[in-house]
ZALUM-842775 format. One record per atom (N, C-alpha, C): atom name; z, y, x. Coordinates in steps of 0.05 Angstrom, whole numbers. Last residue first. Example, Ala and Ser with C-alpha at 12.3 -4.5 7.8 and 13.67 -1.06 7.14 Angstrom:
BEGIN
N:142:-45:257
CA:143:-21:273
C:157:1:258
N:156:-114:264
CA:156:-90:246
C:156:-66:264
***
This chain:
BEGIN
N:606:-271:121
CA:621:-251:138
C:642:-266:157
N:542:-299:116
CA:570:-304:112
C:587:-285:132
N:490:-259:96
CA:502:-275:116
C:532:-278:112
N:450:-261:41
CA:474:-249:50
C:487:-268:71
N:389:-247:9
CA:402:-264:30
C:428:-248:40
N:383:-213:-29
CA:369:-239:-33
C:378:-257:-12
N:414:-162:-64
CA:416:-178:-38
C:403:-205:-46
N:377:-112:-95
CA:392:-137:-99
C:391:-153:-71
N:364:-54:-127
CA:370:-65:-100
C:388:-89:-104
N:334:-81:-187
CA:348:-60:-172
C:355:-70:-146
N:279:-111:-207
CA:300:-114:-188
C:311:-87:-177
N:248:-134:-265
CA:257:-110:-250
C:281:-118:-233
N:191:-168:-286
CA:219:-169:-278
C:226:-145:-260
N:148:-129:-329
CA:155:-148:-307
C:184:-149:-302
N:157:-123:-402
CA:148:-114:-375
C:156:-135:-354
N:172:-156:-447
CA:149:-138:-447
C:140:-130:-420
N:219:-186:-453
CA:198:-196:-434
C:172:-179:-435
N:254:-131:-427
CA:240:-156:-421
C:238:-170:-447
N:253:-64:-410
CA:254:-83:-432
C:239:-108:-427
N:245:-28:-368
CA:269:-43:-369
C:272:-65:-393
N:203:3:-374
CA:201:-17:-351
C:226:-36:-354
N:186:11:-444
CA:201:20:-419
C:196:-3:-397
N:154:-10:-481
CA:164:15:-484
C:179:28:-461
N:95:-47:-478
CA:118:-42:-465
C:128:-14:-470
N:43:-55:-497
CA:64:-52:-516
C:93:-48:-504
N:11:-63:-454
CA:6:-38:-469
C:28:-35:-491
N:35:-87:-395
CA:32:-90:-422
C:29:-63:-437
N:25:-111:-335
CA:21:-86:-349
C:16:-91:-377
N:30:-161:-309
CA:53:-145:-315
C:49:-118:-329
N:-6:-199:-297
CA:-8:-174:-281
C:15:-155:-287
N:-9:-224:-363
CA:-16:-228:-334
C:-17:-201:-320
N:49:-208:-404
CA:19:-209:-399
C:13:-212:-368
N:104:-206:-403
CA:89:-220:-427
C:59:-222:-424
N:132:-224:-341
CA:127:-207:-364
C:110:-221:-384
N:115:-228:-269
CA:126:-235:-294
C:119:-218:-316
N:89:-203:-229
CA:117:-206:-226
C:130:-214:-253
N:30:-208:-193
CA:43:-213:-219
C:72:-219:-214
N:12:-189:-145
CA:-5:-187:-167
C:9:-192:-194
N:52:-145:-105
CA:51:-173:-116
C:35:-172:-142
N:42:-105:-52
CA:37:-109:-81
C:35:-136:-90
N:97:-92:-12
CA:71:-104:-16
C:67:-107:-45
N:134:-63:41
CA:129:-65:12
C:102:-77:10
N:193:-63:83
CA:165:-66:79
C:161:-67:48
N:240:-38:130
CA:231:-42:104
C:201:-47:104
N:300:-33:166
CA:272:-40:167
C:263:-46:139
N:347:15:189
CA:336:-2:167
C:307:-8:172
N:384:16:251
CA:366:26:231
C:362:8:208
N:434:-4:275
CA:419:18:284
C:400:31:265
N:497:-32:277
CA:475:-27:257
C:459:-2:267
N:515:-73:330
CA:517:-46:318
C:493:-43:300
N:512:-120:359
CA:534:-119:337
C:533:-91:322
N:464:-113:387
CA:492:-117:400
C:515:-111:381
N:435:-88:334
CA:429:-93:362
C:458:-91:376
N:407:-98:268
CA:433:-96:286
C:421:-101:315
N:379:-70:212
CA:374:-80:240
C:397:-75:257
N:378:-86:144
CA:392:-73:166
C:384:-85:192
N:322:-89:102
CA:340:-103:118
C:353:-85:138
N:285:-93:42
CA:299:-74:62
C:319:-90:76
N:224:-100:9
CA:246:-114:24
C:257:-94:44
N:192:-86:-52
CA:202:-77:-26
C:225:-96:-16
N:135:-91:-91
CA:160:-103:-86
C:168:-95:-55
N:97:-67:-139
CA:103:-59:-112
C:131:-67:-104
N:101:-78:-193
CA:87:-96:-175
C:90:-89:-146
N:124:-34:-216
CA:140:-58:-214
C:124:-79:-197
N:110:25:-177
CA:110:10:-203
C:120:-17:-196
N:144:54:-138
CA:119:65:-149
C:113:52:-176
N:214:67:-126
CA:188:50:-128
C:166:66:-139
N:264:90:-123
CA:244:97:-103
C:220:78:-103
N:288:68:-167
CA:300:67:-141
C:281:71:-120
N:256:67:-211
CA:276:89:-211
C:292:88:-185
N:223:22:-205
CA:212:49:-201
C:232:71:-198
N:247:-32:-171
CA:255:-14:-193
C:241:13:-189
N:244:-71:-136
CA:218:-62:-145
C:223:-43:-167
N:276:-99:-78
CA:274:-77:-98
C:247:-74:-107
N:322:-137:-40
CA:297:-137:-54
C:296:-116:-76
N:351:-142:25
CA:352:-132:-3
C:324:-131:-14
N:386:-183:69
CA:359:-172:60
C:362:-167:31
N:426:-196:125
CA:425:-187:98
C:396:-177:92
N:425:-207:181
CA:415:-227:161
C:413:-218:133
N:485:-173:200
CA:460:-183:207
C:452:-206:188
N:515:-138:140
CA:516:-155:165
C:487:-164:172
N:545:-85:104
CA:521:-100:112
C:526:-114:138
N:582:-61:68
CA:590:-80:90
C:567:-97:97
N:543:-51:12
CA:568:-46:25
C:574:-69:46
N:492:-16:-20
CA:500:-39:-2
C:527:-31:11
N:480:30:-48
CA:492:8:-63
C:502:-15:-45
N:460:69:-14
CA:480:77:-34
C:494:52:-47
N:421:39:12
CA:444:50:29
C:466:56:8
N:384:30:-29
CA:398:7:-17
C:423:18:-3
N:366:83:-37
CA:378:68:-59
C:394:44:-48
N:342:91:15
CA:366:106:6
C:381:93:-17
N:300:57:10
CA:320:53:31
C:346:67:23
N:271:83:-31
CA:281:57:-35
C:304:51:-16
N:260:130:-2
CA:276:131:-26
C:288:104:-34
N:226:108:36
CA:251:121:45
C:270:124:20
N:183:90:6
CA:203:70:16
C:227:84:27
N:150:132:-1
CA:168:123:-25
C:190:105:-14
N:127:138:49
CA:141:158:38
C:159:150:16
N:101:86:54
CA:123:95:74
C:139:119:62
N:63:86:14
CA:87:69:11
C:109:77:30
N:22:117:32
CA:38:126:9
C:65:112:7
N:-5:89:72
CA:15:110:81
C:32:119:58
N:-17:22:71
CA:-20:46:56
C:2:66:63
N:-37:-13:133
CA:-25:-9:106
C:-30:17:93
N:-25:5:201
CA:-40:-7:180
C:-26:-3:153
N:11:28:235
CA:-15:41:233
C:-31:30:210
N:78:36:209
CA:57:21:222
C:30:35:219
N:125:89:223
CA:111:71:206
C:90:57:221
N:192:115:235
CA:166:105:244
C:151:89:223
N:230:140:205
CA:231:143:234
C:203:137:245
N:246:169:143
CA:226:154:159
C:230:160:188
N:316:165:122
CA:289:181:128
C:272:163:146
N:364:143:109
CA:341:130:100
C:314:143:105
N:413:163:130
CA:399:180:109
C:374:162:97
N:432:122:166
CA:449:137:147
C:434:151:123
N:390:98:194
CA:413:84:185
C:429:97:163
N:321:113:180
CA:346:122:191
C:370:105:178
N:271:60:186
CA:287:82:170
C:312:87:183
N:206:40:194
CA:235:39:205
C:246:65:195
N:158:1:155
CA:169:24:168
C:199:19:177
N:97:-20:124
CA:123:-26:139
C:132:-1:153
N:57:-38:68
CA:65:-21:88
C:91:-29:102
N:0:-56:26
CA:26:-62:39
C:32:-39:60
N:-55:-75:15
CA:-37:-61:-4
C:-8:-67:4
N:-96:-97:44
CA:-76:-77:58
C:-61:-64:38
N:-126:-136:28
CA:-131:-111:14
C:-112:-90:25
N:-109:-180:59
CA:-137:-170:62
C:-142:-143:50
N:-54:-186:46
CA:-65:-196:72
C:-93:-181:78
N:-46:-169:-7
CA:-30:-159:15
C:-43:-164:41
N:-86:-197:-35
CA:-81:-167:-41
C:-67:-153:-18
N:-81:-248:-22
CA:-102:-234:-8
C:-99:-203:-14
N:-16:-274:-13
CA:-33:-260:-32
C:-54:-245:-15
N:18:-294:25
CA:1:-314:10
C:-20:-299:-6
N:32:-271:88
CA:27:-265:60
C:9:-286:48
N:36:-274:143
CA:55:-291:124
C:47:-289:98
N:2:-237:165
CA:-3:-267:170
C:14:-284:151
N:23:-187:146
CA:-4:-196:139
C:-8:-226:141
N:72:-189:170
CA:71:-188:142
C:43:-198:133
N:57:-184:224
CA:70:-208:216
C:68:-211:186
N:33:-132:220
CA:15:-155:227
C:29:-181:220
N:78:-101:210
CA:57:-104:190
C:39:-127:195
N:109:-108:256
CA:120:-118:230
C:97:-121:211
N:73:-80:290
CA:78:-112:293
C:91:-124:269
N:81:-30:271
CA:55:-43:268
C:55:-74:272
N:134:-22:286
CA:126:-22:258
C:99:-36:252
N:125:-24:341
CA:144:-43:328
C:136:-44:299
N:93:21:348
CA:83:-5:354
C:100:-27:342
N:128:62:334
CA:104:58:318
C:92:31:322
N:163:58:377
CA:173:52:349
C:148:47:331
N:129:72:418
CA:141:45:420
C:151:40:392
N:114:123:405
CA:93:103:405
C:106:76:406
N:166:147:413
CA:151:149:388
C:130:127:385
N:176:138:467
CA:193:128:448
C:180:126:419
N:133:169:490
CA:137:141:496
C:154:126:475
N:144:220:469
CA:119:206:462
C:120:176:468
N:193:231:494
CA:190:233:464
C:166:216:456
N:182:231:546
CA:198:211:536
C:197:209:505
N:148:278:548
CA:136:251:556
C:153:228:544
N:181:322:533
CA:158:310:515
C:148:284:521
N:251:309:537
CA:227:318:548
C:203:307:534
N:302:332:491
CA:286:309:503
C:259:318:512
N:359:371:496
CA:331:369:489
C:319:345:503
N:425:348:476
CA:405:357:496
C:377:353:487
N:464:377:425
CA:447:354:432
C:426:365:454
***
């Protein structure tokens, strides 16, 4: 692979970071929850198509999410087959790269000219995802998988699938 000159590297890096920051601002404006829009309990990033590694992250939001979202993106990559433009996957399972059940992630493949280039992902803290108590934290829950004691758990699940 040919070496890239430092100026080009910085231009591309800053461009990708700006895209992730624009994703974050759109997320902020679309959020119903003040926890996401005003508390910045959210994050956005761009991830490698094959490995799920972090490529770029937005300037806003919580940096911790960017690191864990790469594991969520990897979980989606392992389970998703034949992704097409318009597919979106929902995940909050702590065992699939999550933090806790109220941090809900959406992962989507990004296509350009018919080719899958990268994964886009965001996460935000949803104040309540169901369960036997408000907020989803039950002192009686023996595991995150037992319902109705704990919140609803989503392994990587397609919430939109474009017709093939």
